[in-house]
DSSP file (Angstrom, degrees, kcal/mol; ACC not computed):
  #  RESIDUE AA STRUCTURE BP1 BP2  ACC     N-H-->O    O-->H-N    N-H-->O    O-->H-N    TCO  KAPPA ALPHA  PHI   PSI    X-CA   Y-CA   Z-CA
    1    1 A M              0   0    0      0, 0.0    91,-0.2     0, 0.0    33,-0.0   0.000 360.0 360.0 360.0  -7.9  114.1   97.3   96.7
    2    2 A S        -     0   0    0      1,-0.1     2,-0.1    89,-0.1     3,-0.1  -0.223 360.0 -98.6 -64.9 155.4  115.2   99.5   93.9
    3    3 A S        -     0   0    0     24,-0.2    88,-0.1     1,-0.1    -1,-0.1  -0.451  43.9 -89.7 -78.9 151.5  118.7   99.2   92.4
    4    4 A Q        -     0   0    0     86,-0.6     2,-0.2    83,-0.1    -1,-0.1  -0.243  44.6-115.0 -57.4 135.9  121.5  101.6   93.3
    5    5 A K        -     0   0    0     -3,-0.1     2,-0.3    85,-0.0    -1,-0.1  -0.539  28.1-145.6 -72.7 141.0  121.7  104.7   91.0
    6    6 A I        -     0   0    0     -2,-0.2    77,-0.0     1,-0.1    78,-0.0  -0.789  30.9 -89.5-103.8 153.0  124.8  104.8   88.9
    7    7 A S        -     0   0    0     -2,-0.3    -1,-0.1     1,-0.1     0, 0.0  -0.356  46.3-105.4 -62.2 143.5  126.5  108.2   88.1
    8    8 A T        -     0   0    0      1,-0.1    -1,-0.1    -3,-0.0     3,-0.1  -0.592  36.9-125.6 -72.5 124.0  125.3  109.8   85.0
    9    9 A P        -     0   0    0      0, 0.0    -1,-0.1     0, 0.0    71,-0.0  -0.214  35.1 -84.8 -69.5 160.0  127.8  109.6   82.1
   10   10 A P    >>  -     0   0    0      0, 0.0     4,-1.9     0, 0.0     3,-0.6  -0.375  43.9-113.2 -60.8 144.8  129.1  112.5   80.3
   11   11 A V  H 3> S+     0   0    0      1,-0.2     4,-2.3     2,-0.2     5,-0.2   0.848 114.8  56.1 -54.9 -39.1  126.7  113.4   77.5
   12   12 A A  H 3> S+     0   0    0      1,-0.2     4,-1.6     2,-0.2    -1,-0.2   0.924 109.1  46.8 -57.6 -42.7  129.2  112.4   74.7
   13   13 A A  H <> S+     0   0    0     -3,-0.6     4,-1.4     1,-0.2    -1,-0.2   0.917 110.5  51.1 -70.1 -36.8  129.6  108.9   76.1
   14   14 A A  H  < S+     0   0    0     -4,-1.9    -1,-0.2     1,-0.2    -2,-0.2   0.823 110.7  50.4 -66.1 -35.1  125.9  108.4   76.5
   15   15 A E  H  < S+     0   0    0     -4,-2.3    -1,-0.2    -5,-0.3    -2,-0.2   0.825 114.1  44.0 -67.5 -30.6  125.4  109.5   72.9
   16   16 A R  H  < S+     0   0    0     -4,-1.6     2,-0.5    -5,-0.2    -2,-0.2   0.725 113.4  51.9 -84.8 -27.5  128.0  107.1   71.7
   17   17 A D    ><  -     0   0    0     -4,-1.4     3,-1.4    -5,-0.1     4,-0.3  -0.936  57.9-164.3-132.7 110.2  127.0  104.0   73.7
   18   18 A L  T >> S+     0   0    0     -2,-0.5     4,-1.9     1,-0.3     3,-0.8   0.531  75.1  90.2 -69.8  -4.0  123.5  102.7   73.8
   19   19 A I  H 3> S+     0   0    0      1,-0.3     4,-2.3     2,-0.2    -1,-0.3   0.758  81.9  61.1 -68.1 -16.1  124.2  100.6   76.9
   20   20 A F  H <> S+     0   0    0     -3,-1.4     4,-2.3     2,-0.2    -1,-0.3   0.842 102.8  49.9 -74.6 -31.3  123.1  103.6   79.0
   21   21 A V  H <> S+     0   0    0     -3,-0.8     4,-2.6    -4,-0.3    -2,-0.2   0.926 111.1  48.4 -63.4 -51.7  119.7  103.4   77.3
   22   22 A V  H  X S+     0   0    0     -4,-1.9     4,-2.4     1,-0.2    -2,-0.2   0.938 114.1  49.1 -56.5 -49.6  119.5   99.6   78.2
   23   23 A I  H  X S+     0   0    0     -4,-2.3     4,-2.9     1,-0.2     5,-0.2   0.957 109.3  48.3 -53.8 -55.9  120.5  100.4   81.8
   24   24 A E  H  X S+     0   0    0     -4,-2.3     4,-2.6     1,-0.2    -1,-0.2   0.903 111.6  52.0 -58.7 -39.9  118.0  103.2   82.2
   25   25 A K  H  X S+     0   0    0     -4,-2.6     4,-2.8     1,-0.2    -1,-0.2   0.945 110.4  48.8 -61.3 -43.9  115.2  100.8   80.8
   26   26 A H  H  X S+     0   0    0     -4,-2.4     4,-2.4     1,-0.2    -2,-0.2   0.916 109.8  50.8 -60.5 -46.1  116.2   98.1   83.2
   27   27 A R  H  X S+     0   0    0     -4,-2.9     4,-2.1    -5,-0.2    -1,-0.2   0.904 112.1  48.1 -53.4 -45.3  116.1  100.6   86.1
   28   28 A E  H  X S+     0   0    0     -4,-2.6     4,-2.1    -5,-0.2    -2,-0.2   0.892 112.3  47.0 -63.5 -48.0  112.7  101.7   85.0
   29   29 A L  H  X S+     0   0    0     -4,-2.8     4,-2.4     2,-0.2     5,-0.2   0.876 110.8  54.7 -63.0 -38.6  111.3   98.1   84.7
   30   30 A S  H  X S+     0   0    0     -4,-2.4     4,-3.0    -5,-0.2     5,-0.2   0.937 109.3  45.8 -61.4 -46.8  112.8   97.3   88.1
   31   31 A A  H  X S+     0   0    0     -4,-2.1     4,-2.3    -5,-0.2    -2,-0.2   0.919 110.8  53.4 -66.6 -37.1  111.0  100.2   89.8
   32   32 A H  H  X S+     0   0    0     -4,-2.1     4,-2.1     1,-0.2     5,-0.2   0.969 112.6  44.4 -60.2 -54.0  107.7   99.3   88.1
   33   33 A Y  H  X S+     0   0    0     -4,-2.4     4,-2.4    26,-0.2     5,-0.2   0.883 111.4  52.0 -58.9 -44.4  108.0   95.8   89.4
   34   34 A D  H  X S+     0   0    0     -4,-3.0     4,-2.5    -5,-0.2    -1,-0.2   0.923 110.7  49.5 -61.6 -41.4  109.0   96.8   92.9
   35   35 A A  H  X S+     0   0    0     -4,-2.3     4,-1.7    -5,-0.2    -2,-0.2   0.882 112.4  46.7 -57.7 -43.2  106.0   99.1   93.0
   36   36 A A  H  X S+     0   0    0     -4,-2.1     4,-2.4     2,-0.2    -1,-0.2   0.883 111.6  50.9 -68.8 -41.8  103.7   96.4   91.8
   37   37 A A  H  X S+     0   0    0     -4,-2.4     4,-3.0     1,-0.2    -2,-0.2   0.910 109.4  51.9 -72.4 -40.2  105.1   93.9   94.3
   38   38 A S  H  X S+     0   0    0     -4,-2.5     4,-0.9    -5,-0.2    -1,-0.2   0.896 110.7  47.1 -65.0 -33.1  104.7   96.4   97.3
   39   39 A V  H >< S+     0   0    0     -4,-1.7     3,-1.0     2,-0.2     4,-0.4   0.960 111.2  51.7 -67.1 -47.7  101.1   97.0   96.4
   40   40 A L  H >< S+     0   0    0     -4,-2.4     3,-2.5     1,-0.3    -2,-0.2   0.938 103.9  59.3 -44.4 -57.5  100.6   93.2   96.1
   41   41 A A  H 3< S+     0   0    0     -4,-3.0    -1,-0.3     1,-0.3    -2,-0.2   0.780 101.7  53.3 -50.3 -30.2  102.2   92.7   99.6
   42   42 A K  T << S+     0   0    0     -3,-1.0     2,-0.3    -4,-0.9    -1,-0.3   0.494  96.9  83.2 -84.6  -6.8   99.6   94.9  101.3
   43   43 A L    <   -     0   0    0     -3,-2.5     2,-0.4    -4,-0.4     3,-0.1  -0.683  58.7-156.9-103.7 149.8   96.6   93.1   99.9
   44   44 A E        -     0   0    0      1,-0.3     4,-0.1    -2,-0.3     5,-0.1  -0.820  50.7 -59.8-128.1  97.9   94.8   89.9  101.1
   45   45 A G  S  > S+     0   0    0     -2,-0.4     4,-1.0     1,-0.1    -1,-0.3   0.054  85.4  84.6  68.3 179.0   92.8   87.9   98.7
   46   46 A G  H  > S-     0   0    0      2,-0.2     4,-2.9     1,-0.2     5,-0.2  -0.010  95.2 -51.0  81.7 178.8   89.8   88.9   96.7
   47   47 A S  H  > S+     0   0    0      1,-0.2     4,-3.0     2,-0.2     5,-0.2   0.936 134.3  53.3 -60.2 -49.8   89.5   90.8   93.2
   48   48 A E  H  > S+     0   0    0      1,-0.2     4,-2.3     2,-0.2    -1,-0.2   0.905 110.2  46.6 -61.3 -43.2   91.9   93.6   94.2
   49   49 A F  H  X S+     0   0    0     -4,-1.0     4,-3.4     2,-0.2     5,-0.3   0.969 113.9  49.2 -65.7 -52.6   94.6   91.1   95.2
   50   50 A D  H  X S+     0   0    0     -4,-2.9     4,-1.7     1,-0.2    -2,-0.2   0.913 111.9  49.2 -53.2 -42.4   94.1   89.0   91.9
   51   51 A A  H  X S+     0   0    0     -4,-3.0     4,-1.4     2,-0.2    -1,-0.2   0.896 113.0  46.6 -62.0 -47.1   94.3   92.3   89.9
   52   52 A A  H  X S+     0   0    0     -4,-2.3     4,-2.5     1,-0.2    -2,-0.2   0.832 110.4  54.4 -57.3 -45.3   97.5   93.3   91.7
   53   53 A D  H  X S+     0   0    0     -4,-3.4     4,-2.6     1,-0.2    -1,-0.2   0.844 105.8  50.0 -66.8 -29.7   98.9   89.9   91.2
   54   54 A E  H  X S+     0   0    0     -4,-1.7     4,-2.0    -5,-0.3    -1,-0.2   0.842 111.0  49.8 -74.1 -33.5   98.4   89.9   87.6
   55   55 A I  H  X S+     0   0    0     -4,-1.4     4,-2.2     2,-0.2     5,-0.2   0.924 111.4  49.6 -65.0 -45.2  100.1   93.3   87.3
   56   56 A S  H  X S+     0   0    0     -4,-2.5     4,-2.1     1,-0.2    -2,-0.2   0.917 110.0  50.3 -67.4 -44.9  103.0   92.1   89.3
   57   57 A V  H  X S+     0   0    0     -4,-2.6     4,-2.1     1,-0.2    -1,-0.2   0.931 112.5  47.8 -57.1 -45.9  103.3   88.9   87.1
   58   58 A Q  H  X S+     0   0    0     -4,-2.0     4,-1.8     1,-0.2    -2,-0.2   0.833 113.4  46.2 -69.5 -31.1  103.3   91.0   84.0
   59   59 A R  H  X S+     0   0    0     -4,-2.2     4,-2.2     2,-0.2   -26,-0.2   0.817 111.9  51.1 -79.0 -28.9  105.9   93.5   85.3
   60   60 A N  H  X S+     0   0    0     -4,-2.1     4,-2.7    -5,-0.2    -2,-0.2   0.893 108.8  52.2 -68.5 -39.1  108.2   90.7   86.6
   61   61 A L  H  X S+     0   0    0     -4,-2.1     4,-3.0     1,-0.2     5,-0.2   0.966 111.6  46.7 -62.8 -52.5  107.9   89.1   83.1
   62   62 A A  H  X S+     0   0    0     -4,-1.8     4,-2.2     1,-0.2    -2,-0.2   0.886 114.0  46.9 -52.7 -43.4  109.0   92.5   81.5
   63   63 A L  H  X S+     0   0    0     -4,-2.2     4,-2.7     2,-0.2    -1,-0.2   0.912 113.2  49.0 -71.1 -39.1  111.8   92.9   84.0
   64   64 A T  H  X S+     0   0    0     -4,-2.7     4,-1.4     2,-0.2    -2,-0.2   0.953 111.4  49.0 -62.2 -46.3  113.0   89.3   83.5
   65   65 A E  H  X S+     0   0    0     -4,-3.0     4,-1.2     1,-0.2     3,-0.4   0.943 113.7  47.9 -57.2 -51.6  113.0   89.6   79.7
   66   66 A H  H  X S+     0   0    0     -4,-2.2     4,-3.6     1,-0.2    -1,-0.2   0.829 102.7  60.7 -59.4 -39.1  114.9   92.9   79.9
   67   67 A A  H  X S+     0   0    0     -4,-2.7     4,-2.4     1,-0.2    -1,-0.2   0.859 103.8  52.0 -57.3 -33.3  117.5   91.4   82.3
   68   68 A N  H  X S+     0   0    0     -4,-1.4     4,-0.9    -3,-0.4    -2,-0.2   0.861 110.4  47.3 -68.1 -36.5  118.3   89.0   79.5
   69   69 A V  H  X S+     0   0    0     -4,-1.2     4,-0.9     2,-0.2     3,-0.4   0.917 110.5  53.1 -71.8 -43.7  118.7   91.8   77.2
   70   70 A L  H >< S+     0   0    0     -4,-3.6     3,-1.5     1,-0.2    -2,-0.2   0.961 110.1  46.4 -49.5 -58.1  120.9   93.7   79.8
   71   71 A I  H 3< S+     0   0    0     -4,-2.4    -1,-0.2     1,-0.3    38,-0.2   0.717 114.7  48.9 -68.0 -20.8  123.3   90.9   80.4
   72   72 A R  H 3< S+     0   0    0     -4,-0.9    -1,-0.3    -3,-0.4     2,-0.2   0.519  89.1 102.8 -92.4  -7.9  123.6   90.3   76.6
   73   73 A S    <<  -     0   0    0     -3,-1.5    36,-0.0    -4,-0.9    -3,-0.0  -0.565  60.0-147.7 -82.3 143.3  124.2   93.8   75.7
   74   74 A T        -     0   0    0     -2,-0.2   -56,-0.1    39,-0.0   -55,-0.1  -0.921   8.9-137.7-114.7 122.6  127.7   95.0   74.9
   75   75 A P        -     0   0    0      0, 0.0    42,-0.1     0, 0.0   -58,-0.1  -0.368   3.9-156.6 -76.8 162.8  129.0   98.5   75.6
   76   76 A T  S    S+     0   0    0     40,-0.1     2,-0.3    41,-0.0     3,-0.0   0.349  71.6  52.1-117.7   3.0  131.0  100.3   73.0
   77   77 A T  S  > S-     0   0    0      1,-0.1     4,-2.2   -64,-0.0     3,-0.2  -0.954  81.4-119.3-135.3 159.1  132.9  102.8   75.3
   78   78 A I  H  > S+     0   0    0     -2,-0.3     4,-2.4     1,-0.2     5,-0.2   0.848 118.2  56.4 -60.8 -36.5  135.0  102.4   78.4
   79   79 A A  H  > S+     0   0    0      2,-0.2     4,-2.1     1,-0.2    -1,-0.2   0.835 107.4  48.8 -60.2 -35.0  132.4  104.6   80.1
   80   80 A G  H  > S+     0   0    0      2,-0.2     4,-2.7     1,-0.2     5,-0.3   0.917 109.2  52.5 -75.4 -40.0  129.7  102.1   79.1
   81   81 A V  H  X S+     0   0    0     -4,-2.2     4,-2.4     2,-0.2     5,-0.2   0.925 112.3  44.9 -57.5 -49.4  131.8   99.2   80.4
   82   82 A I  H  X S+     0   0    0     -4,-2.4     4,-3.1     2,-0.2     5,-0.3   0.956 115.0  48.2 -63.5 -46.9  132.3  100.9   83.8
   83   83 A A  H  X S+     0   0    0     -4,-2.1     4,-2.7     1,-0.2    -2,-0.2   0.945 114.8  44.8 -62.8 -47.8  128.6  101.9   84.1
   84   84 A L  H  X S+     0   0    0     -4,-2.7     4,-3.0     2,-0.2     5,-0.3   0.918 112.9  49.0 -62.9 -46.6  127.3   98.4   83.1
   85   85 A T  H  X S+     0   0    0     -4,-2.4     4,-2.2    -5,-0.3    -1,-0.2   0.921 116.7  43.6 -65.4 -41.7  129.7   96.5   85.4
   86   86 A R  H  X S+     0   0    0     -4,-3.1     4,-0.8    -5,-0.2    -2,-0.2   0.904 115.0  49.5 -69.0 -34.8  128.7   98.9   88.4
   87   87 A Y  H >< S+     0   0    0     -4,-2.7     3,-0.7    -5,-0.3     4,-0.3   0.939 112.0  45.5 -65.3 -49.3  125.1   98.7   87.6
   88   88 A V  H >< S+     0   0    0     -4,-3.0     3,-2.0     1,-0.2    -1,-0.2   0.927 111.4  55.0 -57.3 -50.6  125.0   94.8   87.3
   89   89 A A  H 3< S+     0   0    0     -4,-2.2    -1,-0.2    -5,-0.3    -2,-0.2   0.724 105.4  53.0 -62.9 -19.0  127.1   94.5   90.6
   90   90 A S  T << S+     0   0    0     -4,-0.8   -86,-0.6    -3,-0.7    -1,-0.3   0.516  88.0 106.9 -98.3  -1.0  124.5   96.6   92.4
   91   91 A L    <   -     0   0    0     -3,-2.0     2,-0.2    -4,-0.3   -89,-0.1  -0.385  64.1-130.6 -70.3 146.6  121.4   94.5   91.3
   92   92 A R    >>  -     0   0    0    -91,-0.2     3,-2.6    -2,-0.1     4,-0.6  -0.634  33.6 -98.8 -91.4 162.2  119.6   92.2   93.7
   93   93 A D  G >4 S+     0   0    0      1,-0.3     3,-1.6    -2,-0.2    -1,-0.1   0.863 122.6  55.9 -44.0 -48.1  118.8   88.6   92.7
   94   94 A W  G 34 S+     0   0    0      1,-0.3    -1,-0.3     4,-0.0     4,-0.1   0.605 103.2  58.3 -66.4  -7.9  115.2   89.4   91.7
   95   95 A E  G <4 S+     0   0    0     -3,-2.6    -1,-0.3     2,-0.1    -2,-0.2   0.582  99.5  74.3 -92.2 -16.3  116.6   92.1   89.2
   96   96 A L  S << S-     0   0    0     -3,-1.6   -28,-0.1    -4,-0.6   -29,-0.1  -0.542  95.8 -80.5-102.8 162.9  118.7   89.5   87.4
   97   97 A P        -     0   0    0      0, 0.0    -1,-0.2     0, 0.0     5,-0.1  -0.172  34.4-125.9 -60.8 155.2  117.8   86.7   84.9
   98   98 A D  S    S+     0   0    0    -34,-0.1     2,-0.2    -4,-0.1    -2,-0.0   0.688  81.0 102.5 -71.3 -19.9  116.5   83.5   86.4
   99   99 A D    >   -     0   0    0      1,-0.2     3,-1.1     2,-0.1     4,-0.1  -0.458  68.3-144.6 -73.8 137.8  119.2   81.3   84.6
  100  100 A D  T 3  S+     0   0    0      1,-0.2     3,-0.3    -2,-0.2    -1,-0.2   0.596  98.3  56.9 -77.0  -9.6  122.0   80.4   87.0
  101  101 A G  T >>  +     0   0    0      1,-0.2     4,-1.1     2,-0.1     3,-0.7   0.176  69.5 110.6-101.0  16.9  124.6   80.7   84.1
  102  102 A W  H <> S+     0   0    0     -3,-1.1     4,-1.9     1,-0.2    -1,-0.2   0.774  70.4  60.9 -63.5 -26.8  123.7   84.3   83.4
  103  103 A H  H 3> S+     0   0    0     -3,-0.3     4,-3.1     1,-0.2     5,-0.3   0.889  99.2  56.9 -68.2 -37.1  127.1   85.5   84.8
  104  104 A Q  H <> S+     0   0    0     -3,-0.7     4,-2.0     1,-0.2    -1,-0.2   0.911 110.4  43.0 -60.9 -39.8  129.0   83.5   82.2
  105  105 A V  H  X S+     0   0    0     -4,-1.1     4,-1.6     2,-0.2    -1,-0.2   0.805 115.5  49.0 -71.4 -33.0  127.2   85.2   79.3
  106  106 A F  H  X S+     0   0    0     -4,-1.9     4,-2.3     2,-0.2    -2,-0.2   0.931 114.1  43.2 -74.6 -47.0  127.5   88.5   80.9
  107  107 A L  H  X S+     0   0    0     -4,-3.1     4,-2.3     2,-0.2     5,-0.2   0.889 114.0  52.2 -62.4 -45.1  131.3   88.2   81.6
  108  108 A G  H  X S+     0   0    0     -4,-2.0     4,-2.3    -5,-0.3    -1,-0.2   0.904 112.5  45.1 -62.2 -44.9  132.0   86.7   78.2
  109  109 A G  H  X S+     0   0    0     -4,-1.6     4,-2.9   -38,-0.2    -2,-0.2   0.896 112.4  52.1 -63.7 -44.8  130.1   89.6   76.5
  110  110 A L  H  X S+     0   0    0     -4,-2.3     4,-1.9     2,-0.2    -2,-0.2   0.864 108.9  49.2 -63.0 -37.2  131.9   92.1   78.7
  111  111 A A  H  X S+     0   0    0     -4,-2.3     4,-2.5     2,-0.2     5,-0.2   0.948 112.1  49.8 -63.9 -51.2  135.4   90.7   77.8
  112  112 A D  H  X S+     0   0    0     -4,-2.3     4,-2.5     1,-0.2    -2,-0.2   0.911 109.5  49.8 -54.5 -44.5  134.5   90.8   74.2
  113  113 A A  H  X S+     0   0    0     -4,-2.9     4,-2.5     2,-0.2    -1,-0.2   0.911 112.1  48.6 -58.0 -43.4  133.3   94.5   74.5
  114  114 A I  H  X S+     0   0    0     -4,-1.9     4,-2.6     1,-0.2    -2,-0.2   0.910 111.8  49.9 -66.9 -39.6  136.6   95.4   76.2
  115  115 A D  H  X S+     0   0    0     -4,-2.5     4,-2.2     2,-0.2    -1,-0.2   0.898 111.2  47.6 -60.2 -43.1  138.6   93.6   73.5
  116  116 A E  H  X S+     0   0    0     -4,-2.5     4,-2.5    -5,-0.2    -2,-0.2   0.890 111.9  51.4 -72.8 -35.8  136.7   95.4   70.7
  117  117 A I  H  X S+     0   0    0     -4,-2.5     4,-2.1     2,-0.2    -2,-0.2   0.920 111.9  46.4 -50.8 -53.5  137.3   98.8   72.5
  118  118 A A  H  X S+     0   0    0     -4,-2.6     4,-2.6     2,-0.2    -2,-0.2   0.859 111.4  50.7 -65.2 -38.7  140.9   98.2   72.8
  119  119 A M  H  X S+     0   0    0     -4,-2.2     4,-2.9     2,-0.2    -1,-0.2   0.903 110.2  50.2 -67.4 -41.1  141.3   97.1   69.2
  120  120 A A  H  X S+     0   0    0     -4,-2.5     4,-2.6     2,-0.2    -2,-0.2   0.927 112.1  47.1 -62.3 -38.1  139.5  100.2   68.0
  121  121 A Q  H  X S+     0   0    0     -4,-2.1     4,-2.7     2,-0.2    -2,-0.2   0.901 111.9  51.5 -65.7 -41.8  141.8  102.4   70.1
  122  122 A R  H  X S+     0   0    0     -4,-2.6     4,-3.1     2,-0.2     5,-0.2   0.923 111.2  47.2 -59.5 -45.7  144.7  100.4   68.8
  123  123 A R  H  X S+     0   0    0     -4,-2.9     4,-2.8     2,-0.2    -2,-0.2   0.936 114.3  47.5 -64.0 -44.5  143.5  101.0   65.1
  124  124 A A  H  X S+     0   0    0     -4,-2.6     4,-1.8     2,-0.2    -2,-0.2   0.915 113.5  47.7 -59.2 -44.4  142.9  104.8   65.8
  125  125 A Y  H  X S+     0   0    0     -4,-2.7     4,-1.8     1,-0.2    -2,-0.2   0.958 115.7  42.2 -64.0 -48.3  146.2  105.1   67.3
  126  126 A L  H  X S+     0   0    0     -4,-3.1     4,-0.8     1,-0.2    -2,-0.2   0.854 113.0  56.4 -67.0 -33.9  148.2  103.2   64.5
  127  127 A G  H  < S+     0   0    0     -4,-2.8    -1,-0.2    -5,-0.2     4,-0.2   0.862 110.1  44.8 -62.4 -37.2  146.1  105.1   61.8
  128  128 A G  H >< S+     0   0    0     -4,-1.8     3,-0.7    -5,-0.2    -2,-0.2   0.786 109.3  52.8 -79.3 -27.3  147.2  108.3   63.3
  129  129 A S  H 3< S+     0   0    0     -4,-1.8    -1,-0.2     1,-0.2    -2,-0.2   0.600  98.7  66.6 -86.6  -8.2  150.9  107.4   63.6
  130  130 A N  T 3< S+     0   0    0     -4,-0.8     2,-0.5    -3,-0.2    -1,-0.2   0.575  76.4 102.8 -82.6 -11.7  151.0  106.4   60.0
  131  131 A V  S <  S-     0   0    0     -3,-0.7     2,-0.3    -4,-0.2    -3,-0.0  -0.617  70.4-138.0 -75.4 124.9  150.4  110.1   58.8
  132  132 A S        -     0   0    0     -2,-0.5     2,-0.5     1,-0.0    -2,-0.1  -0.575  14.6-123.7 -82.6 139.9  153.6  111.6   57.7
  133  133 A A        -     0   0    0     -2,-0.3    -1,-0.0     2,-0.0     0, 0.0  -0.715  21.3-135.2 -88.6 132.6  154.4  115.2   58.7
  134  134 A R              0   0    0     -2,-0.5    -1,-0.0     1,-0.1     0, 0.0  -0.568 360.0 360.0 -88.0 151.0  155.0  117.6   55.9
  135  135 A P              0   0    0      0, 0.0    -1,-0.1     0, 0.0    -2,-0.0   0.489 360.0 360.0 -70.0 360.0  158.0  120.1   56.2
């Protein structure tokens, strides 16, 4: 049930874009919930079941809360945009927010991130072209 691994970004991109930390945390919480659900599925009633159920509920809550962080996080690099898009595309329903409209929030944030990255690149390009060359 765990989500698909995405390729590791170059170190420089990961250092500049915290989206990789957000993705890794989501991946970790997803694995923790998956493990708890697997244990719970093997038990039938009793105190062990109740304890496993409580752990599963707590891990699901942590995953759900972080899923909301994930879809509201905005990458700051093209590598981050690609990684986040691929990661979210690989997730199963239980790894995503419960809100039916999560995709609108996600796509709006992703579009804003791409726009900001493009504007930063334009500013860098225009800033570099205004420098006059000396003879």
